[in-house]
C-alpha positions as CSV (number, residue, x, y, z in Angstrom):
1,M,-93.0,-71.1,-24.1
2,A,-92.8,-74.0,-21.6
3,K,-89.9,-74.3,-19.3
4,I,-86.8,-76.1,-20.5
5,D,-85.6,-79.1,-18.5
6,E,-83.1,-78.0,-15.9
7,A,-80.5,-79.6,-13.7
8,A,-80.5,-79.3,-9.9
9,D,-77.9,-79.6,-7.1
10,I,-76.0,-82.9,-7.1
11,R,-77.5,-85.4,-4.7
12,K,-75.6,-86.3,-1.6
13,G,-73.3,-89.3,-2.2
14,E,-73.3,-88.8,-6.0
15,E,-70.6,-86.1,-6.2
16,F,-67.3,-86.3,-8.1
17,D,-64.1,-84.3,-8.4
18,T,-65.5,-81.6,-10.7
19,A,-62.2,-79.8,-11.1
20,R,-60.4,-82.9,-12.3
21,I,-63.2,-83.8,-14.7
22,G,-63.2,-80.3,-16.0
23,E,-59.5,-80.4,-16.8
24,Y,-60.0,-83.8,-18.5
25,L,-62.8,-82.6,-20.7
26,K,-61.0,-79.5,-21.7
27,D,-58.0,-81.6,-22.7
28,N,-60.1,-84.0,-24.8
29,I,-63.0,-81.9,-26.2
30,K,-61.8,-78.9,-28.3
31,G,-63.0,-75.4,-27.7
32,L,-64.3,-75.6,-24.1
33,E,-63.8,-72.3,-22.3
34,G,-64.0,-71.2,-18.7
35,D,-64.5,-73.1,-15.5
36,I,-66.7,-76.2,-15.2
37,K,-70.1,-76.0,-13.4
38,V,-72.0,-79.2,-12.6
39,G,-75.6,-79.9,-11.9
40,Q,-77.6,-83.2,-11.8
41,F,-80.8,-84.0,-13.6
42,P,-83.0,-85.0,-10.7
43,S,-85.3,-87.6,-12.3
44,G,-84.5,-91.1,-13.4
45,F,-83.7,-94.1,-11.3
46,S,-80.9,-95.8,-13.3
47,N,-77.7,-94.2,-14.8
48,L,-76.8,-90.9,-13.3
49,T,-77.0,-87.9,-15.6
50,Y,-75.2,-84.6,-15.0
51,L,-75.2,-81.2,-16.8
52,I,-71.7,-80.1,-17.4
53,S,-71.5,-76.4,-18.2
54,F,-68.6,-74.3,-19.5
55,D,-68.8,-70.7,-20.5
56,N,-69.5,-71.5,-24.1
57,R,-71.1,-75.0,-24.1
58,D,-73.3,-77.3,-22.2
59,L,-72.6,-81.0,-22.2
60,V,-74.2,-84.1,-20.6
61,L,-72.2,-86.7,-18.7
62,R,-73.6,-90.2,-17.9
63,R,-72.2,-92.7,-15.5
64,P,-73.5,-95.9,-13.8
65,P,-75.4,-95.7,-10.5
66,F,-73.8,-96.6,-7.2
67,G,-74.5,-99.9,-5.4
68,K,-75.5,-103.3,-6.7
69,K,-76.0,-103.5,-10.5
70,A,-77.2,-106.2,-12.8
71,R,-74.2,-107.8,-14.4
72,S,-75.0,-106.8,-18.0
73,A,-76.5,-103.4,-17.2
74,H,-75.1,-99.8,-17.2
75,D,-72.5,-100.5,-19.9
76,M,-71.4,-97.0,-20.8
77,G,-69.2,-98.1,-23.7
78,R,-72.1,-99.9,-25.3
79,E,-74.4,-96.9,-25.0
80,Y,-71.8,-94.7,-26.5
81,R,-71.2,-97.0,-29.5
82,I,-75.0,-97.2,-30.1
83,L,-75.2,-93.4,-30.2
84,K,-72.3,-93.1,-32.6
85,A,-73.9,-95.6,-35.0
86,L,-77.3,-93.9,-34.9
87,Q,-76.0,-90.5,-35.8
88,S,-76.2,-91.0,-39.6
89,R,-79.8,-92.2,-39.7
90,F,-81.7,-91.2,-36.5
91,P,-81.4,-87.5,-35.9
92,Y,-83.2,-87.7,-32.5
93,S,-80.3,-89.4,-30.8
94,P,-77.8,-87.2,-28.9
95,K,-74.3,-86.8,-30.4
96,P,-71.7,-88.6,-28.4
97,L,-68.5,-86.7,-27.8
98,L,-66.2,-88.7,-25.5
99,Y,-66.0,-92.1,-23.8
100,C,-63.7,-92.7,-20.8
101,E,-62.7,-96.0,-19.2
102,D,-60.1,-94.5,-16.8
103,G,-61.4,-95.5,-13.4
104,S,-59.1,-93.1,-11.6
105,L,-61.2,-90.2,-12.7
106,M,-64.7,-91.2,-11.4
107,G,-64.3,-94.7,-10.3
108,C,-66.2,-96.0,-13.3
109,P,-66.5,-95.6,-17.1
110,F,-68.5,-92.6,-18.3
111,Y,-69.3,-90.8,-21.5
112,V,-70.1,-87.3,-22.5
113,M,-72.6,-86.1,-25.2
114,E,-74.1,-83.0,-26.5
115,R,-77.1,-81.6,-24.7
116,I,-80.4,-81.5,-26.5
117,E,-82.0,-78.6,-24.9
118,G,-85.8,-78.7,-24.7
119,I,-88.9,-79.7,-22.7
120,I,-89.1,-83.1,-21.0
121,L,-92.5,-84.1,-19.7
122,R,-92.4,-85.5,-16.2
123,K,-95.4,-86.6,-14.1
124,D,-97.4,-83.6,-15.0
125,L,-97.2,-80.9,-17.7
126,P,-95.0,-77.9,-16.9
127,Q,-97.1,-75.1,-15.2
128,D,-96.8,-72.9,-18.3
129,M,-97.6,-75.6,-20.8
130,R,-101.1,-76.2,-22.0
131,L,-102.2,-78.9,-24.4
132,S,-105.7,-78.9,-26.0
133,P,-107.2,-82.4,-26.6
134,E,-106.2,-82.0,-30.2
135,D,-102.6,-81.1,-29.3
136,A,-102.4,-84.0,-26.9
137,K,-103.7,-86.4,-29.6
138,K,-101.1,-85.1,-32.1
139,L,-98.2,-85.3,-29.6
140,S,-99.1,-89.0,-28.7
141,E,-99.3,-89.7,-32.5
142,N,-95.9,-88.2,-33.0
143,Y,-94.6,-90.3,-30.1
144,I,-95.6,-93.4,-32.0
145,D,-94.2,-92.0,-35.3
146,I,-90.7,-91.7,-33.8
147,L,-90.8,-95.2,-32.4
148,C,-91.8,-96.5,-35.9
149,S,-88.9,-94.5,-37.4
150,L,-86.5,-96.3,-35.0
151,H,-88.0,-99.7,-35.7
152,S,-87.7,-99.1,-39.4
153,L,-83.9,-98.7,-39.4
154,D,-81.7,-101.5,-40.8
155,H,-79.4,-102.4,-37.9
156,K,-76.9,-104.1,-40.3
157,E,-76.6,-100.9,-42.4
158,L,-75.7,-99.0,-39.3
159,G,-73.0,-101.5,-38.3
160,L,-75.0,-102.8,-35.3
161,E,-75.4,-106.4,-36.5
162,N,-73.6,-107.5,-33.3
163,L,-75.7,-105.4,-31.0
164,G,-78.1,-108.2,-30.0
165,R,-79.2,-111.7,-30.9
166,P,-82.8,-111.6,-32.3
167,E,-83.1,-115.3,-32.4
168,G,-84.7,-116.5,-29.2
169,Y,-85.0,-112.9,-28.0
170,I,-88.4,-113.3,-26.3
171,K,-87.3,-116.4,-24.4
172,R,-84.0,-114.8,-23.2
173,Q,-85.9,-111.7,-22.1
174,V,-88.5,-113.5,-20.2
175,E,-86.1,-115.9,-18.5
176,G,-83.6,-113.0,-17.9
177,W,-86.1,-110.7,-16.2
178,I,-87.5,-113.6,-14.1
179,R,-84.0,-114.3,-12.9
180,R,-83.4,-110.6,-12.1
181,Y,-86.5,-110.4,-10.1
182,R,-85.7,-113.4,-8.0
183,D,-82.1,-112.1,-7.5
184,A,-83.5,-108.7,-6.4
185,K,-86.4,-109.9,-4.3
186,T,-86.6,-108.6,-0.8
187,E,-88.7,-109.9,2.1
188,D,-91.4,-107.3,1.6
189,A,-91.8,-107.9,-2.2
190,P,-94.5,-110.1,-3.8
191,D,-93.4,-113.4,-5.3
192,C,-94.9,-112.8,-8.8
193,E,-94.8,-116.5,-9.5
194,K,-98.2,-116.6,-11.2
195,I,-97.1,-113.9,-13.6
196,M,-93.7,-115.5,-14.4
197,K,-95.4,-118.9,-15.0
198,W,-97.9,-117.3,-17.4
199,L,-95.2,-115.5,-19.3
200,I,-93.3,-118.8,-19.9
201,E,-96.4,-120.8,-20.8
202,K,-97.9,-118.2,-23.3
203,M,-94.6,-117.2,-24.9
204,P,-95.1,-116.3,-28.7
205,Q,-92.8,-117.1,-31.5
206,D,-90.0,-114.7,-32.5
207,I,-91.0,-112.1,-35.1
208,D,-89.7,-112.3,-38.6
209,K,-88.4,-108.8,-38.8
210,P,-86.3,-107.8,-35.7
211,S,-85.3,-104.2,-35.4
212,I,-83.3,-101.7,-33.3
213,I,-85.4,-101.3,-30.1
214,H,-84.9,-98.6,-27.4
215,N,-86.3,-100.7,-24.5
216,D,-87.1,-97.6,-22.4
217,Y,-89.2,-95.4,-24.7
218,K,-91.4,-93.1,-22.6
219,F,-92.3,-89.5,-22.3
220,D,-89.5,-88.5,-19.9
221,N,-86.9,-89.9,-22.3
222,I,-88.0,-87.7,-25.2
223,V,-87.2,-84.0,-25.7
224,L,-89.7,-81.5,-27.1
225,N,-89.0,-78.4,-29.1
226,P,-89.5,-75.4,-26.8
227,E,-90.9,-73.4,-29.7
228,D,-93.3,-76.2,-30.8
229,P,-93.9,-78.7,-27.9
230,L,-95.7,-81.1,-30.3
231,Q,-92.4,-81.7,-32.1
232,I,-90.1,-84.3,-30.7
233,I,-86.4,-83.3,-31.2
234,G,-84.6,-85.9,-29.1
235,V,-84.7,-89.4,-27.6
236,L,-82.5,-90.0,-24.5
237,D,-81.3,-92.9,-22.4
238,W,-80.1,-95.6,-24.8
239,E,-78.6,-97.9,-22.1
240,M,-81.0,-100.8,-22.8
241,A,-81.2,-100.5,-26.6
242,T,-80.6,-103.7,-28.6
243,V,-81.8,-105.6,-31.7
244,G,-84.9,-107.6,-30.9
245,N,-88.7,-107.8,-31.2
246,P,-90.3,-104.4,-31.8
247,L,-93.6,-105.5,-30.2
248,M,-91.7,-106.1,-27.0
249,D,-90.5,-102.5,-27.3
250,L,-94.0,-101.2,-27.7
251,G,-95.2,-103.3,-24.8
252,N,-92.4,-101.9,-22.6
253,S,-93.3,-98.4,-23.6
254,L,-97.0,-98.8,-22.9
255,A,-96.4,-100.2,-19.5
256,Y,-95.5,-96.6,-18.6
257,W,-98.6,-95.3,-20.3
258,I,-101.1,-94.7,-17.5
259,Q,-104.2,-93.2,-19.1
260,K,-107.0,-91.1,-17.6
261,E,-109.4,-94.0,-17.2
262,D,-106.9,-96.2,-15.3
263,P,-107.7,-97.0,-11.6
264,D,-106.4,-95.0,-8.7
265,N,-103.5,-97.4,-7.7
266,L,-102.0,-97.0,-11.2
267,Q,-102.5,-93.2,-11.1
268,M,-100.5,-93.1,-7.9
269,I,-97.4,-94.6,-9.6
270,R,-97.8,-92.6,-12.8
271,M,-94.5,-91.0,-13.8
272,N,-95.4,-89.3,-17.1
273,A,-98.1,-86.8,-18.3
274,T,-99.9,-89.5,-20.2
275,N,-103.3,-88.9,-18.6
276,V,-103.9,-85.5,-20.4
277,K,-107.3,-85.4,-22.1
278,G,-106.9,-86.2,-25.8
279,M,-103.9,-88.5,-25.5
280,L,-104.3,-91.8,-27.4
281,S,-105.2,-94.8,-25.3
282,R,-102.9,-97.8,-25.2
283,E,-105.2,-99.6,-27.5
284,E,-105.2,-96.7,-30.0
285,Q,-101.4,-96.5,-29.9
286,V,-101.2,-100.2,-30.7
287,S,-103.6,-99.8,-33.6
288,L,-101.6,-96.8,-35.0
289,Y,-98.3,-98.6,-34.6
290,A,-99.6,-101.7,-36.4
291,E,-101.0,-99.6,-39.2
292,K,-97.7,-97.7,-39.7
293,M,-95.5,-100.8,-39.5
294,G,-97.7,-103.2,-41.4
295,L,-97.8,-105.6,-38.5
296,V,-100.6,-107.5,-36.8
297,P,-100.0,-107.2,-33.0
298,D,-101.3,-110.6,-32.1
299,N,-101.2,-111.6,-28.5
300,F,-100.7,-108.0,-27.4
301,D,-101.9,-108.9,-23.9
302,Y,-98.6,-110.8,-23.7
303,Y,-96.4,-107.9,-24.7
304,Y,-98.2,-105.5,-22.4
305,C,-98.1,-107.9,-19.4
306,F,-94.4,-108.5,-20.0
307,G,-93.8,-104.8,-20.1
308,L,-95.6,-104.4,-16.7
309,F,-93.6,-107.3,-15.2
310,R,-90.3,-105.9,-16.5
311,L,-91.1,-102.5,-15.1
312,A,-91.8,-104.2,-11.7
313,V,-88.4,-105.9,-11.9
314,I,-86.7,-102.6,-12.6
315,A,-88.4,-101.0,-9.7
316,Q,-87.5,-103.9,-7.5
317,Q,-83.8,-103.8,-8.5
318,I,-83.7,-100.1,-7.6
319,Y,-85.6,-100.7,-4.3
320,Y,-83.1,-103.5,-3.5
321,R,-80.3,-100.9,-3.4
322,Y,-82.3,-98.7,-1.0
323,Y,-83.5,-101.7,1.2
324,H,-79.8,-102.8,1.7
325,G,-78.5,-99.2,2.4
326,Q,-76.6,-99.0,-0.9
327,T,-78.2,-95.6,-1.7
328,K,-79.7,-92.8,0.4
329,D,-81.9,-91.5,-2.3
330,E,-85.3,-91.3,-0.5
331,R,-87.2,-91.5,-3.9
332,F,-86.4,-95.2,-3.9
333,K,-88.3,-95.9,-0.6
334,M,-91.7,-96.0,-2.2
335,L,-90.8,-98.2,-5.1
336,I,-91.9,-101.3,-3.3
337,F,-95.5,-99.9,-3.6
338,A,-95.0,-99.6,-7.3
339,V,-93.8,-103.2,-7.5
340,K,-97.0,-104.3,-5.8
341,V,-99.3,-102.2,-8.0
342,L,-97.5,-103.5,-11.2
343,E,-98.0,-107.1,-9.9
344,E,-101.7,-106.5,-9.4
345,T,-102.1,-104.9,-12.8
346,S,-100.3,-107.8,-14.5
347,L,-102.5,-110.3,-12.8
348,N,-105.6,-108.3,-14.0
349,V,-104.2,-108.5,-17.6
350,I,-103.8,-112.2,-17.3
351,E,-107.3,-112.7,-15.8
352,R,-108.9,-110.8,-18.8
353,S,-106.7,-112.3,-21.5
354,E,-108.0,-114.8,-23.9
355,L,-104.6,-116.3,-24.5
Protein backbone atom coordinates (compact mmCIF):
# COMPACT_ATOMS: atom_id res chain seq x y z
CA MET A 1 0.00 0.00 0.00
CA ALA A 2 1.39 3.39 -1.00
CA LYS A 3 2.04 6.06 1.58
CA ILE A 4 -0.86 8.30 2.59
CA ASP A 5 -0.30 12.03 2.12
CA GLU A 6 1.02 13.52 5.35
CA ALA A 7 1.50 16.96 6.85
CA ALA A 8 4.87 18.40 7.93
CA ASP A 9 5.96 21.11 10.34
CA ILE A 10 4.41 24.54 9.83
CA ARG A 11 6.55 26.80 7.64
CA LYS A 12 8.16 29.80 9.32
CA GLY A 13 5.91 32.85 9.16
CA GLU A 14 2.74 30.79 8.56
CA GLU A 15 2.03 29.86 12.19
CA PHE A 16 -1.10 30.76 14.17
CA ASP A 17 -2.34 30.54 17.77
CA THR A 18 -3.06 26.82 17.84
CA ALA A 19 -4.45 26.79 21.38
CA ARG A 20 -6.99 29.49 20.57
CA ILE A 21 -8.04 27.82 17.31
CA GLY A 22 -8.33 24.50 19.14
CA GLU A 23 -10.73 26.00 21.67
CA TYR A 24 -12.77 27.62 18.92
CA LEU A 25 -13.08 24.39 16.97
CA LYS A 26 -14.09 22.38 20.02
CA ASP A 27 -16.75 24.99 20.81
CA ASN A 28 -18.18 24.85 17.28
CA ILE A 29 -17.69 21.26 16.06
CA LYS A 30 -19.29 18.64 18.27
CA GLY A 31 -17.40 15.67 19.60
CA LEU A 32 -13.79 16.80 19.31
CA GLU A 33 -11.66 15.33 22.08
CA GLY A 34 -8.16 15.98 23.40
CA ASP A 35 -5.61 18.66 22.59
CA ILE A 36 -5.11 20.13 19.15
CA LYS A 37 -2.08 19.19 17.06
CA VAL A 38 -1.29 21.06 13.87
CA GLY A 39 0.80 20.29 10.80
CA GLN A 40 0.95 21.87 7.36
CA PHE A 41 0.66 20.18 4.00
CA PRO A 42 3.92 21.27 2.35
CA SER A 43 2.91 21.38 -1.30
CA GLY A 44 0.75 23.94 -3.04
CA PHE A 45 1.50 27.58 -3.75
CA SER A 46 -1.81 29.30 -3.05
CA ASN A 47 -4.16 28.90 -0.09
CA LEU A 48 -2.48 27.46 2.99
CA THR A 49 -3.69 24.05 4.11
CA TYR A 50 -3.21 22.68 7.63
CA LEU A 51 -3.89 19.29 9.19
CA ILE A 52 -5.78 19.78 12.47
CA SER A 53 -5.65 16.66 14.63
CA PHE A 54 -7.56 15.87 17.80
CA ASP A 55 -7.49 12.57 19.66
CA ASN A 56 -10.52 11.26 17.80
CA ARG A 57 -10.64 13.16 14.50
CA ASP A 58 -8.53 14.74 11.78
CA LEU A 59 -9.71 17.93 10.09
CA VAL A 60 -8.30 20.22 7.41
CA LEU A 61 -8.16 24.01 7.78
CA ARG A 62 -7.69 26.35 4.81
CA ARG A 63 -6.82 30.02 4.90
CA PRO A 64 -5.54 32.58 2.35
CA PRO A 65 -1.79 33.09 1.81
CA PHE A 66 0.14 35.98 3.26
CA GLY A 67 1.23 38.92 1.11
CA LYS A 68 -0.29 40.51 -2.00
CA LYS A 69 -3.35 38.69 -3.33
CA ALA A 70 -5.47 39.13 -6.43
CA ARG A 71 -8.56 41.11 -5.52
CA SER A 72 -11.08 38.35 -6.23
CA ALA A 73 -8.90 35.40 -5.20
CA HIS A 74 -8.74 33.36 -1.99
CA ASP A 75 -12.40 33.84 -1.02
CA MET A 76 -12.82 31.31 1.77
CA GLY A 77 -16.55 31.88 2.09
CA ARG A 78 -17.11 31.21 -1.58
CA GLU A 79 -15.06 28.00 -1.50
CA TYR A 80 -16.99 26.84 1.56
CA ARG A 81 -20.37 27.49 -0.13
CA ILE A 82 -19.31 25.58 -3.24
CA LEU A 83 -18.37 22.54 -1.18
CA LYS A 84 -21.70 22.67 0.66
CA ALA A 85 -23.61 22.75 -2.62
CA LEU A 86 -21.63 19.87 -4.15
CA GLN A 87 -22.24 17.47 -1.26
CA SER A 88 -25.50 16.05 -2.63
CA ARG A 89 -24.28 15.26 -6.15
CA PHE A 90 -20.50 15.07 -6.27
CA PRO A 91 -19.19 12.63 -3.64
CA TYR A 92 -15.56 13.45 -4.40
CA SER A 93 -15.70 16.89 -2.76
CA PRO A 94 -14.69 17.20 0.93
CA LYS A 95 -17.44 17.81 3.45
CA PRO A 96 -17.24 21.38 4.81
CA LEU A 97 -17.78 21.70 8.55
CA LEU A 98 -17.22 25.30 9.62
CA TYR A 99 -16.62 28.75 8.15
CA CYS A 100 -15.24 31.64 10.22
CA GLU A 101 -14.99 35.34 9.33
CA ASP A 102 -13.74 36.46 12.77
CA GLY A 103 -10.45 38.14 11.92
CA SER A 104 -9.36 38.19 15.55
CA LEU A 105 -8.70 34.44 15.46
CA MET A 106 -6.31 34.19 12.53
CA GLY A 107 -6.30 37.61 10.90
CA CYS A 108 -8.37 36.34 7.96
CA PRO A 109 -11.41 34.21 7.15
CA PHE A 110 -10.87 30.45 7.14
CA TYR A 111 -12.86 27.26 6.89
CA VAL A 112 -12.57 23.70 8.17
CA MET A 113 -13.52 20.51 6.35
CA GLU A 114 -13.29 16.78 6.78
CA ARG A 115 -10.01 15.18 5.80
CA ILE A 116 -10.14 12.76 2.87
CA GLU A 117 -7.29 10.44 3.77
CA GLY A 118 -5.48 8.90 0.86
CA ILE A 119 -2.64 9.07 -1.63
CA ILE A 120 -1.87 12.32 -3.44
CA LEU A 121 0.48 12.11 -6.39
CA ARG A 122 3.17 14.78 -6.40
CA LYS A 123 6.05 15.15 -8.84
CA ASP A 124 6.85 11.45 -8.78
CA LEU A 125 5.07 8.31 -7.62
CA PRO A 126 5.55 7.42 -3.94
CA GLN A 127 8.54 5.09 -3.46
CA ASP A 128 6.31 2.12 -2.61
CA MET A 129 3.82 2.72 -5.44
CA ARG A 130 4.20 1.02 -8.80
CA LEU A 131 1.97 1.47 -11.82
CA SER A 132 2.14 -0.82 -14.81
CA PRO A 133 1.47 0.84 -18.19
CA GLU A 134 -2.02 -0.65 -18.04
CA ASP A 135 -2.58 0.79 -14.56
CA ALA A 136 -1.29 4.21 -15.60
CA LYS A 137 -3.63 4.21 -18.58
CA LYS A 138 -6.59 3.29 -16.38
CA LEU A 139 -5.78 5.96 -13.79
CA SER A 140 -5.54 8.68 -16.44
CA GLU A 141 -8.83 7.48 -17.92
CA ASN A 142 -10.44 7.66 -14.46
CA TYR A 143 -8.99 11.16 -14.12
CA ILE A 144 -10.96 12.26 -17.19
CA ASP A 145 -14.07 10.36 -16.02
CA ILE A 146 -14.22 12.40 -12.80
CA LEU A 147 -13.82 15.66 -14.70
CA CYS A 148 -16.66 14.62 -17.01
CA SER A 149 -18.81 13.82 -13.95
CA LEU A 150 -18.26 17.33 -12.64
CA HIS A 151 -18.98 18.96 -15.99
CA SER A 152 -22.22 16.96 -16.29
CA LEU A 153 -23.74 18.47 -13.13
CA ASP A 154 -26.61 20.94 -13.41
CA HIS A 155 -25.37 24.00 -11.52
CA LYS A 156 -28.88 25.40 -11.21
CA GLU A 157 -30.18 22.24 -9.52
CA LEU A 158 -27.36 22.60 -6.99
CA GLY A 159 -28.29 26.20 -6.20
CA LEU A 160 -25.14 27.53 -7.86
CA GLU A 161 -26.83 29.60 -10.55
CA ASN A 162 -25.09 32.70 -9.18
CA LEU A 163 -21.65 31.10 -8.95
CA GLY A 164 -20.47 32.58 -12.23
CA ARG A 165 -21.53 34.34 -15.42
CA PRO A 166 -21.14 31.96 -18.36
CA GLU A 167 -22.01 34.63 -20.95
CA GLY A 168 -18.79 36.23 -22.08
CA TYR A 169 -16.77 33.83 -19.94
CA ILE A 170 -13.86 33.36 -22.33
CA LYS A 171 -13.49 37.10 -22.94
CA ARG A 172 -13.50 37.88 -19.22
CA GLN A 173 -11.01 35.12 -18.50
CA VAL A 174 -8.58 36.18 -21.19
CA GLU A 175 -8.78 39.87 -20.34
CA GLY A 176 -8.64 39.15 -16.61
CA TRP A 177 -5.53 36.95 -16.77
CA ILE A 178 -3.81 39.42 -19.08
CA ARG A 179 -4.48 42.17 -16.55
CA ARG A 180 -3.23 39.98 -13.69
CA TYR A 181 -0.02 39.22 -15.52
CA ARG A 182 0.70 42.86 -16.18
CA ASP A 183 -0.08 43.73 -12.56
CA ALA A 184 2.28 41.03 -11.25
CA LYS A 185 5.08 41.46 -13.80
CA THR A 186 8.54 41.93 -12.35
CA GLU A 187 11.63 43.28 -14.11
CA ASP A 188 12.98 39.78 -14.75
CA ALA A 189 9.72 38.41 -16.23
CA PRO A 190 9.03 38.03 -19.98
CA ASP A 191 6.47 40.42 -21.45
CA CYS A 192 4.25 37.67 -23.04
CA GLU A 193 2.73 40.31 -25.34
CA LYS A 194 2.68 38.04 -28.42
CA ILE A 195 0.77 35.38 -26.45
CA MET A 196 -1.73 37.87 -25.08
CA LYS A 197 -2.32 39.37 -28.54
CA TRP A 198 -2.93 35.90 -30.04
CA LEU A 199 -5.37 34.94 -27.26
CA ILE A 200 -7.42 38.06 -27.95
CA GLU A 201 -7.36 37.72 -31.75
CA LYS A 202 -8.19 33.98 -31.86
CA MET A 203 -10.85 33.98 -29.14
CA PRO A 204 -13.64 31.41 -29.84
CA GLN A 205 -17.33 31.89 -29.17
CA ASP A 206 -18.88 30.86 -25.86
CA ILE A 207 -20.00 27.25 -25.60
CA ASP A 208 -23.73 26.46 -25.61
CA LYS A 209 -23.60 24.29 -22.46
CA PRO A 210 -21.68 25.92 -19.60
CA SER A 211 -20.96 23.79 -16.56
CA ILE A 212 -19.43 23.78 -13.11
CA ILE A 213 -15.69 23.86 -13.64
CA HIS A 214 -12.94 23.23 -11.10
CA ASN A 215 -10.31 25.46 -12.72
CA ASP A 216 -7.36 23.75 -11.02
CA TYR A 217 -7.91 20.08 -11.81
CA LYS A 218 -4.60 18.21 -11.63
CA PHE A 219 -3.07 15.12 -10.07
CA ASP A 220 -2.03 16.73 -6.79
CA ASN A 221 -5.58 17.99 -6.26
CA ILE A 222 -7.06 14.49 -6.37
CA VAL A 223 -6.97 11.83 -3.65
CA LEU A 224 -6.50 8.14 -4.43
CA ASN A 225 -7.81 5.19 -2.44
CA PRO A 226 -4.85 3.68 -0.49
CA GLU A 227 -6.29 0.20 -1.01
CA ASP A 228 -6.84 0.74 -4.75
CA PRO A 229 -4.69 3.59 -6.10
CA LEU A 230 -6.49 3.56 -9.43
CA GLN A 231 -9.67 4.75 -7.70
CA ILE A 232 -10.14 8.50 -7.19
CA ILE A 233 -11.93 9.22 -3.90
CA GLY A 234 -11.51 12.98 -3.56
CA VAL A 235 -11.04 16.24 -5.44
CA LEU A 236 -9.48 19.11 -3.47
CA ASP A 237 -8.82 22.87 -3.77
CA TRP A 238 -12.04 24.42 -5.05
CA GLU A 239 -10.99 28.05 -4.65
CA MET A 240 -11.19 28.84 -8.39
CA ALA A 241 -14.34 26.83 -9.20
CA THR A 242 -17.05 28.63 -11.16
CA VAL A 243 -19.63 28.15 -13.91
CA GLY A 244 -18.07 28.51 -17.33
CA ASN A 245 -16.69 26.84 -20.43
CA PRO A 246 -15.72 23.20 -19.71
CA LEU A 247 -13.15 23.17 -22.52
CA MET A 248 -11.32 25.97 -20.73
CA ASP A 249 -11.26 23.73 -17.66
CA LEU A 250 -9.80 20.86 -19.66
CA GLY A 251 -7.21 23.18 -21.22
CA ASN A 252 -6.21 24.43 -17.78
CA SER A 253 -5.88 20.86 -16.56
CA LEU A 254 -3.73 19.72 -19.46
CA ALA A 255 -1.37 22.68 -19.01
CA TYR A 256 -0.15 20.74 -15.95
CA TRP A 257 0.04 17.48 -17.94
CA ILE A 258 3.70 17.12 -18.89
CA GLN A 259 4.11 13.82 -20.69
CA LYS A 260 7.10 11.58 -21.22
CA GLU A 261 7.81 12.89 -24.72
CA ASP A 262 7.90 16.58 -23.76
CA PRO A 263 11.22 18.50 -23.97
CA ASP A 264 13.65 18.84 -21.08
CA ASN A 265 12.65 22.38 -20.13
CA LEU A 266 9.05 21.25 -19.52
CA GLN A 267 10.28 18.19 -17.61
CA MET A 268 12.16 20.53 -15.27
CA ILE A 269 8.93 22.27 -14.19
CA ARG A 270 6.81 19.12 -14.02
CA MET A 271 4.85 19.02 -10.74
CA ASN A 272 2.84 15.81 -11.17
CA ALA A 273 3.60 12.19 -12.04
CA THR A 274 2.06 12.53 -15.49
CA ASN A 275 5.11 11.16 -17.33
CA VAL A 276 4.66 7.56 -16.17
CA LYS A 277 4.69 5.08 -19.03
CA GLY A 278 1.14 4.26 -20.11
CA MET A 279 -0.48 7.57 -19.12
CA LEU A 280 -2.74 9.00 -21.79
CA SER A 281 -1.21 11.79 -23.83
CA ARG A 282 -2.83 15.23 -23.86
CA GLU A 283 -4.28 14.46 -27.28
CA GLU A 284 -5.73 11.15 -26.07
CA GLN A 285 -7.30 12.85 -23.05
CA VAL A 286 -8.93 15.44 -25.29
CA SER A 287 -10.34 12.69 -27.51
CA LEU A 288 -11.64 10.69 -24.53
CA TYR A 289 -13.21 13.77 -22.97
CA ALA A 290 -14.88 14.76 -26.25
CA GLU A 291 -16.27 11.25 -26.70
CA LYS A 292 -17.71 11.10 -23.17
CA MET A 293 -19.18 14.60 -23.24
CA GLY A 294 -20.47 14.55 -26.81
CA LEU A 295 -18.43 17.64 -27.65
CA VAL A 296 -16.22 18.55 -30.56
CA PRO A 297 -13.15 20.24 -29.07
CA ASP A 298 -12.60 22.66 -31.94
CA ASN A 299 -9.71 25.07 -31.63
CA PHE A 300 -8.15 23.09 -28.82
CA ASP A 301 -4.79 24.74 -29.46
CA TYR A 302 -6.50 27.84 -28.10
CA TYR A 303 -7.67 26.25 -24.85
CA TYR A 304 -4.31 24.58 -24.23
CA CYS A 305 -2.40 27.79 -24.95
CA PHE A 306 -4.68 29.71 -22.61
CA GLY A 307 -4.07 27.07 -19.93
CA LEU A 308 -0.32 27.47 -20.30
CA PHE A 309 -0.53 31.27 -20.14
CA ARG A 310 -2.85 31.15 -17.14
CA LEU A 311 -0.41 28.84 -15.37
CA ALA A 312 2.39 31.31 -16.15
CA VAL A 313 0.31 34.09 -14.59
CA ILE A 314 -0.31 32.04 -11.44
CA ALA A 315 3.42 31.33 -11.15
CA GLN A 316 4.23 35.01 -11.72
CA GLN A 317 1.73 36.16 -9.09
CA ILE A 318 3.33 33.86 -6.53
CA TYR A 319 6.84 34.83 -7.61
CA TYR A 320 5.84 38.50 -7.19
CA ARG A 321 5.33 37.88 -3.48
CA TYR A 322 8.80 36.36 -3.17
CA TYR A 323 10.45 39.05 -5.33
CA HIS A 324 9.04 41.79 -3.10
CA GLY A 325 9.87 40.01 0.17
CA GLN A 326 6.26 39.27 1.11
CA THR A 327 7.04 35.59 1.71
CA LYS A 328 10.18 33.73 2.75
CA ASP A 329 9.14 30.45 1.15
CA GLU A 330 12.23 29.48 -0.89
CA ARG A 331 10.14 27.29 -3.22
CA PHE A 332 8.91 30.49 -4.85
CA LYS A 333 12.38 31.60 -5.94
CA MET A 334 12.51 29.35 -9.01
CA LEU A 335 9.03 30.15 -10.26
CA ILE A 336 10.42 32.80 -12.59
CA PHE A 337 12.07 29.94 -14.50
CA ALA A 338 8.66 28.26 -14.82
CA VAL A 339 7.15 31.49 -16.17
CA LYS A 340 9.81 31.61 -18.91
CA VAL A 341 9.34 27.94 -19.82
CA LEU A 342 5.56 28.36 -20.03
CA GLU A 343 6.00 31.43 -22.22
CA GLU A 344 8.25 29.44 -24.58
CA THR A 345 5.80 26.52 -24.67
CA SER A 346 2.89 28.84 -25.41
CA LEU A 347 4.78 30.43 -28.28
CA ASN A 348 5.52 26.96 -29.68
CA VAL A 349 1.79 26.13 -29.58
CA ILE A 350 0.99 29.36 -31.40
CA GLU A 351 3.67 28.70 -34.04
CA ARG A 352 2.30 25.20 -34.78
CA SER A 353 -1.36 26.15 -34.61
CA GLU A 354 -3.51 26.35 -37.73
CA LEU A 355 -5.91 28.86 -36.13
